[in-house]
C-alpha positions in Angstrom: 270.3 229.3 205.8 267.4 227.1 204.7 268.0 223.4 204.5 269.0 222.2 201.0 268.0 218.6 201.7 264.4 217.6 202.3 262.9 214.3 203.4 259.3 213.3 203.6 259.3 214.5 207.2 260.4 218.0 206.2 257.7 220.7 206.6 258.0 222.0 202.9 258.7 218.6 201.3 255.3 218.3 199.7 255.1 221.9 198.4 258.5 221.7 197.0 257.7 218.4 195.2 254.4 219.6 193.8 255.4 223.2 192.8 256.8 222.0 189.5 254.7 219.0 188.7 252.9 220.3 185.6 251.0 217.2 184.7 248.5 216.0 187.4 248.8 212.4 186.0 252.0 212.3 188.1 250.8 213.9 191.2 248.5 211.3 192.8 248.9 209.3 196.0 250.0 206.4 193.8 252.8 208.3 192.2 256.3 207.2 193.6 257.9 209.9 195.8 261.5 210.8 196.2 263.5 209.8 199.2 265.1 213.1 199.1 264.6 216.5 197.4 267.9 218.4 196.9 267.5 222.2 196.3 270.9 223.8 195.7 271.0 227.7 195.8 274.5 227.9 194.5 276.1 226.1 191.5 279.1 224.9 193.8 276.5 222.8 195.8 275.3 220.8 192.8 278.7 219.0 192.5 278.7 218.0 196.2 275.2 216.7 195.8 276.1 214.6 192.7 279.1 213.1 194.4 277.2 212.2 197.5 274.5 210.6 195.5 277.0 208.6 193.5 278.8 207.3 196.6 275.4 206.4 198.2 274.3 204.7 194.9 271.2 206.9 195.0 269.3 207.2 191.8 269.1 210.9 190.8 266.4 212.6 188.8 267.2 216.2 187.6 264.4 218.8 187.5 264.9 222.4 186.3 261.4 223.4 187.2 259.7 223.9 183.9 257.6 221.3 181.8 258.1 217.6 181.9 255.5 215.8 180.0 256.1 212.3 181.2 257.4 213.1 184.8 260.8 211.6 184.1 262.5 214.4 186.2 260.5 213.7 189.4 259.2 210.2 189.3 260.9 206.7 189.1 260.1 203.1 189.7 263.1 202.7 192.1 264.2 204.7 195.2 265.4 208.0 194.0 266.2 211.7 194.8 265.3 214.7 192.9 267.9 217.4 192.2 265.8 220.5 191.8 267.5 223.4 190.1 264.6 225.8 190.2 266.4 228.1 192.5 269.3 228.6 190.1 267.7 231.2 187.9 270.1 233.9 187.4 270.1 235.7 183.9 273.2 237.9 183.0 272.9 239.8 179.7 276.0 241.1 178.1 275.6 243.8 175.5 279.2 245.0 175.6 279.9 243.4 172.1 277.1 245.0 170.1 277.6 242.7 167.1 277.4 239.6 169.2 275.3 240.2 172.4 275.0 237.2 174.7 273.5 236.0 178.0 274.3 233.5 180.6 271.2 231.8 181.8 270.9 229.4 184.6 268.9 226.2 184.1 266.3 227.0 186.7 265.1 230.2 184.9 262.0 230.1 182.8 261.6 231.4 179.2 259.3 234.1 180.5 261.9 235.3 182.9 264.5 235.2 180.1 262.3 237.1 177.6 261.4 239.7 180.2 265.1 240.4 181.1 266.0 240.7 177.4 263.2 243.2 176.7 264.3 245.4 179.7 267.7 245.7 178.0 266.8 246.1 174.4 263.8 246.6 172.0 265.8 244.9 169.1 267.1 241.7 170.8 265.5 238.4 171.4 266.1 234.7 171.8 264.5 232.1 169.5 262.9 229.6 172.0 259.4 228.4 172.9 256.1 230.3 173.2 255.1 229.2 176.6 256.7 231.4 179.3 256.6 228.7 182.1 258.9 226.3 180.2 262.1 225.9 182.0 265.4 226.9 180.3 267.2 223.7 181.6 265.4 221.0 179.6 264.1 223.2 176.8 267.5 224.3 175.4 269.3 221.0 175.6 266.4 219.2 173.9 266.4 221.4 170.9 263.7 223.8 171.9 262.0 225.7 169.2 259.7 228.7 168.8 258.1 231.1 166.2 261.4 232.5 165.0 263.0 229.1 164.2 262.6 229.6 160.4 264.7 232.8 160.7 267.1 232.0 163.5 266.9 228.2 164.1 266.6 226.4 167.4 267.9 227.2 170.9 270.8 224.8 170.3 271.7 226.6 167.2 272.3 229.7 169.2 274.1 228.0 172.1 277.8 229.0 172.4 278.8 227.6 175.8 277.5 225.7 178.9 278.5 224.8 182.4 277.8 221.1 183.3 278.5 219.0 186.3 279.8 215.6 185.4 279.6 212.2 187.2 282.6 213.2 189.4 280.9 216.5 190.5 283.2 218.6 188.5 282.0 221.8 186.8 283.1 221.8 183.2 282.6 224.5 180.4 282.7 224.0 176.7 286.4 224.0 176.5 286.9 221.5 179.4 284.0 219.2 178.5 285.2 218.9 174.9 283.3 219.3 171.6 281.8 215.9 171.6 279.9 216.4 174.9 279.0 220.0 173.8 277.6 218.5 170.5 275.6 216.0 172.5 273.8 218.4 174.8 272.8 220.5 171.8 269.6 218.5 171.2 270.5 215.2 172.8 269.1 216.1 176.2 271.5 216.7 179.1 269.9 214.3 181.5 272.0 211.4 180.1 275.3 213.1 180.4 275.3 215.5 183.5 273.7 218.4 185.2 273.7 221.5 183.1 273.9 224.6 185.5 273.8 227.3 182.9 273.9 228.2 179.2 275.5 230.9 177.2 273.4 232.0 174.4 273.6 234.2 171.5 270.8 236.9 171.3 269.4 237.5 167.9 268.5 240.9 166.3 264.8 241.6 165.6 262.9 244.6 164.2 261.3 247.1 166.8 257.9 246.2 165.3 256.7 242.7 164.5 253.3 241.7 163.2 250.9 239.0 164.2 247.7 237.6 163.1 245.2 234.9 164.2 242.6 233.8 161.6 240.2 231.1 162.4 238.6 228.9 159.8 235.9 226.3 160.6 235.2 223.0 158.7 232.5 224.8 157.1 234.8 227.5 156.0 237.1 225.1 154.2 239.5 224.6 157.1 240.9 221.4 155.7 241.3 222.8 152.2 243.2 225.8 153.5 245.4 223.6 155.7 246.0 221.4 152.7 247.5 224.5 150.9 249.3 225.7 154.0 251.3 222.4 153.8 252.6 223.3 150.4 253.7 226.9 151.1 254.3 227.5 154.7 257.8 225.9 154.7 258.8 227.9 151.5 257.7 231.3 152.5 259.9 234.2 153.8 262.2 233.1 156.7 260.7 235.9 158.7 257.2 234.4 158.6 256.1 231.6 160.9 252.4 230.4 160.6 251.4 227.8 163.2 248.1 226.0 162.6 246.1 224.8 165.7 243.3 222.4 165.4 240.6 222.2 168.0 236.9 221.6 168.4 234.5 224.7 168.4 231.0 224.0 169.6 229.5 221.6 167.0 232.4 221.8 164.6 236.2 222.0 164.4 238.4 224.9 163.5 241.9 225.6 162.3 243.6 228.7 163.8 246.3 230.2 161.7 248.5 232.1 164.1 251.5 234.0 162.7 254.5 235.9 163.8 256.2 238.1 161.1 259.5 239.8 161.7 258.3 242.9 159.8 255.4 245.3 159.3 251.9 244.7 158.3 252.1 246.1 154.8 255.0 243.7 153.8 253.2 240.8 155.4 250.0 241.4 153.5 251.9 241.6 150.3 253.7 238.3 151.0 250.5 236.5 152.0 248.6 237.8 149.0 251.3 236.5 146.6 252.2 233.3 148.3 249.2 232.1 150.4 246.1 233.9 149.1 243.8 231.1 150.2 243.8 232.3 153.8 242.4 235.7 152.7 244.6 237.8 155.0 243.5 241.5 155.1 245.4 244.5 156.6 242.8 244.7 159.4 243.7 241.2 160.4 247.2 242.3 161.4 248.4 243.6 164.6 251.7 245.5 164.8 253.6 245.4 168.2 256.9 245.0 169.9 258.4 241.6 170.2 257.7 241.2 174.0 254.0 242.1 173.4 253.9 239.4 170.8 255.4 237.0 173.3 252.5 237.8 175.6 250.0 237.5 172.8 251.4 234.0 171.7 251.3 232.9 175.3 247.5 233.7 175.5 247.6 236.6 177.9 244.9 239.3 177.5 246.1 242.4 175.5 246.1 244.5 178.8 248.4 242.0 180.6 251.6 243.7 181.9 254.9 242.4 180.8 255.6 241.2 184.3 253.0 238.5 183.7 255.9 236.6 182.0 257.4 236.1 185.4 254.6 233.9 186.9 256.0 230.4 187.2 252.8 228.4 188.2 250.4 226.8 185.9 246.9 225.4 186.5 246.7 221.6 187.2 245.5 219.3 184.4 246.2 215.9 183.1 247.5 215.5 179.6 249.4 213.5 177.1 251.5 214.6 174.1 252.9 213.0 171.1 254.8 214.3 168.1 255.4 213.6 164.3 257.3 214.9 161.4 256.0 215.3 157.9 258.0 215.3 154.7 255.2 215.5 152.1 251.7 217.1 152.2 249.0 214.9 153.8 246.1 214.3 151.3 243.0 216.3 151.8 241.0 213.1 152.8 243.6 212.6 155.5 243.1 216.1 156.9 239.4 215.7 156.7 239.6 212.5 158.9 242.0 214.3 161.3 239.5 217.2 161.8 236.6 214.8 162.3 238.5 213.1 165.2 239.3 216.5 166.7 235.6 217.5 166.6 234.5 214.3 168.1 236.4 214.8 171.3 234.7 218.3 172.1 237.5 220.4 173.3 240.0 217.9 174.5 242.1 217.3 171.4 244.6 219.9 170.2 246.7 219.4 167.2 249.4 221.9 166.2 251.3 222.1 162.9 254.6 223.9 163.0 256.3 224.9 159.7 260.0 224.1 159.0 262.1 225.3 156.1 264.2 228.5 156.2 267.1 228.3 158.5 266.1 224.7 159.6 266.8 223.5 156.1 270.2 225.1 156.0 271.8 223.3 159.1 273.1 219.8 158.6 271.5 217.1 160.6 274.9 216.1 162.1 275.9 219.6 163.1 274.1 219.1 166.5 272.5 216.1 168.2 269.1 217.5 167.1 268.7 215.8 163.7 265.3 216.9 162.2 266.4 219.4 159.5 266.4 219.3 155.8 263.4 217.5 154.1 261.0 218.2 157.0 258.1 220.4 156.0 256.5 220.6 159.4 256.2 219.1 162.8 253.0 218.0 164.5 252.3 218.2 168.1 249.2 216.1 169.5 247.7 217.0 172.8 244.9 215.6 174.8 243.8 217.3 178.1 241.3 216.2 180.7 240.3 217.2 184.2 238.6 213.8 185.3 240.5 211.9 187.9 241.1 208.3 188.3 242.6 205.4 186.2 239.6 204.9 184.1 239.6 208.5 182.9 243.3 208.3 182.2 243.1 205.1 180.3 240.2 206.4 178.2 242.1 209.6 177.2 245.5 207.8 176.6 243.5 205.4 174.4 242.1 208.3 172.4 245.3 210.0 171.6 246.9 206.7 170.8 244.1 206.1 168.3 244.8 209.6 166.8 248.5 208.6 166.6 247.8 205.4 164.9 245.5 207.2 162.4 248.3 209.5 161.4 250.9 206.8 160.8 250.2 206.6 157.2 250.9 210.3 156.6 254.1 210.9 158.5 257.8 209.9 158.5 258.6 206.2 158.4 261.6 203.9 159.2 261.9 205.5 161.7 258.8 207.4 162.6 260.4 210.4 163.9 259.7 212.1 167.3 260.7 215.3 169.2 262.6 214.8 172.4 261.0 217.7 174.2 257.6 216.1 173.6 258.8 213.0 175.4 256.6 210.0 174.8 257.1 206.9 176.8 254.9 205.0 174.4 257.7 204.9 171.7 260.0 202.7 173.8 260.6 202.1 177.5 262.5 199.5 179.4 263.1 199.5 183.1 264.3 202.7 185.0 267.1 203.7 182.8 268.6 200.3 182.7 268.0 200.1 178.9 270.6 198.4 176.9 271.6 199.4 173.5 269.0 197.4 171.5 266.2 198.5 173.8 267.3 202.2 173.8 267.7 202.2 170.1 263.8 201.8 169.7 263.3 205.3 170.9 266.8 206.6 170.3 266.6 206.5 166.4 263.1 208.2 166.6 264.4 211.1 168.6 267.9 211.4 167.1 268.1 209.5 163.9 271.6 208.5 162.8 273.0 210.8 165.6 271.9 208.1 168.2 275.0 206.2 167.5 277.4 209.1 168.2 275.3 209.9 171.4 275.9 206.4 172.7 279.6 206.8 172.0 279.7 210.1 173.9 277.8 208.5 176.8 280.2 205.7 177.0 283.1 208.2 177.5 281.6 210.6 179.9 279.3 208.3 182.0 280.3 204.7 181.4 278.6 203.6 184.7 275.3 205.0 183.5 274.8 207.2 186.6 272.8 209.7 184.8 269.8 207.8 183.4 266.0 207.7 183.1 263.5 205.7 181.1 264.5 207.2 177.7 268.2 208.1 178.4 271.2 207.3 176.2 272.9 204.2 177.3 276.7 203.5 177.3 277.8 200.7 175.0 278.3 198.1 177.7 274.9 198.4 179.4 
């Protein structure tokens, strides 16, 4: 049996460490490296590893193998070990109950693997999660992961029915034995503050055999900002089956807005809906493409139309450096504000990407306190800011970080305030950081209320019960009350 413990002297230490580093900002000679990398291949090994780390007072970072925007699962400012769950990737789909089909998915699986396995079982079942297939199930679900079916079916955590988590004593607990408070907390509060989630039991949702997609691009010269201005007013109120993401990027000498849609229905109905509710976009029948849900998954992920469905099983992504931020919007941004945003996107020539994701529908029906994820009623859309660069060195990093911070500062006038909300899965160290998980209540509250709103207080209470010694921690974790 291969060793499950790897030191810097191990032959495959470097490859294991780098295989799941998605952001090259955290893959340099200056990046702190772990003392150990632990790679369990069976759930029973995880509890032993947690107990040993606790006895040895070894700081533990938990990595499921997907995306980690700030490197918190594989870097630290103090000596640490990585608990890498990427080998725990079993997916077991249960269709015995036709009215409530479910699946158990281990944390090391990717969304692409999950989608592929669902599609092999049924043409009319899916799971409402993210559009990028290399995202890991582990962090995505517990952070309140969303995708292009959120307006119809809600978030990942809204379709989570059970989980298996390793606590600070190395014991494996399911929903019944962990209790409803902890189960509530890991539904949007992140699991890294509370334990190691081994697997999730999820409800699969019913979808039509045929879905419809379109991607319409409008440049600045084609009134992109005016159409986007109208999108703000209608996208969150349209049929639940319709999700229209808007992506802003530069295009040669201008900037463009791409209106990318997923509709749980056929083309004729979609055209009828768009004509009556959003005629400004000018959708025509020949703009629509009908296909199966799994083909739509490939399309949304950017694969060419001839790509086989097995392309979803690829786990590696190309190296690049990037930084993300997020915002929530409760009232439409003025046209002048959108014009200024597009001007900034155009100026960076292909490095800025800004994505608008509509809320409403199912998202407005679920109470903010039902799960730890709080951003619900009143939100009309979420914004994701991304800047990407290939240059190396600290000067390039400082320049690009400065640029996205300028963008974020510009948008402050148009987004939520007191607090300015943020999305946990687009982790952003800028909004509050102290030490290496040694944050006290007041320090943690700076980022805590932005991610969790009023749910932060309950998350602190849960943490104080299940991990009072603050064993599970990182730079933006939930603190217990006494720390």
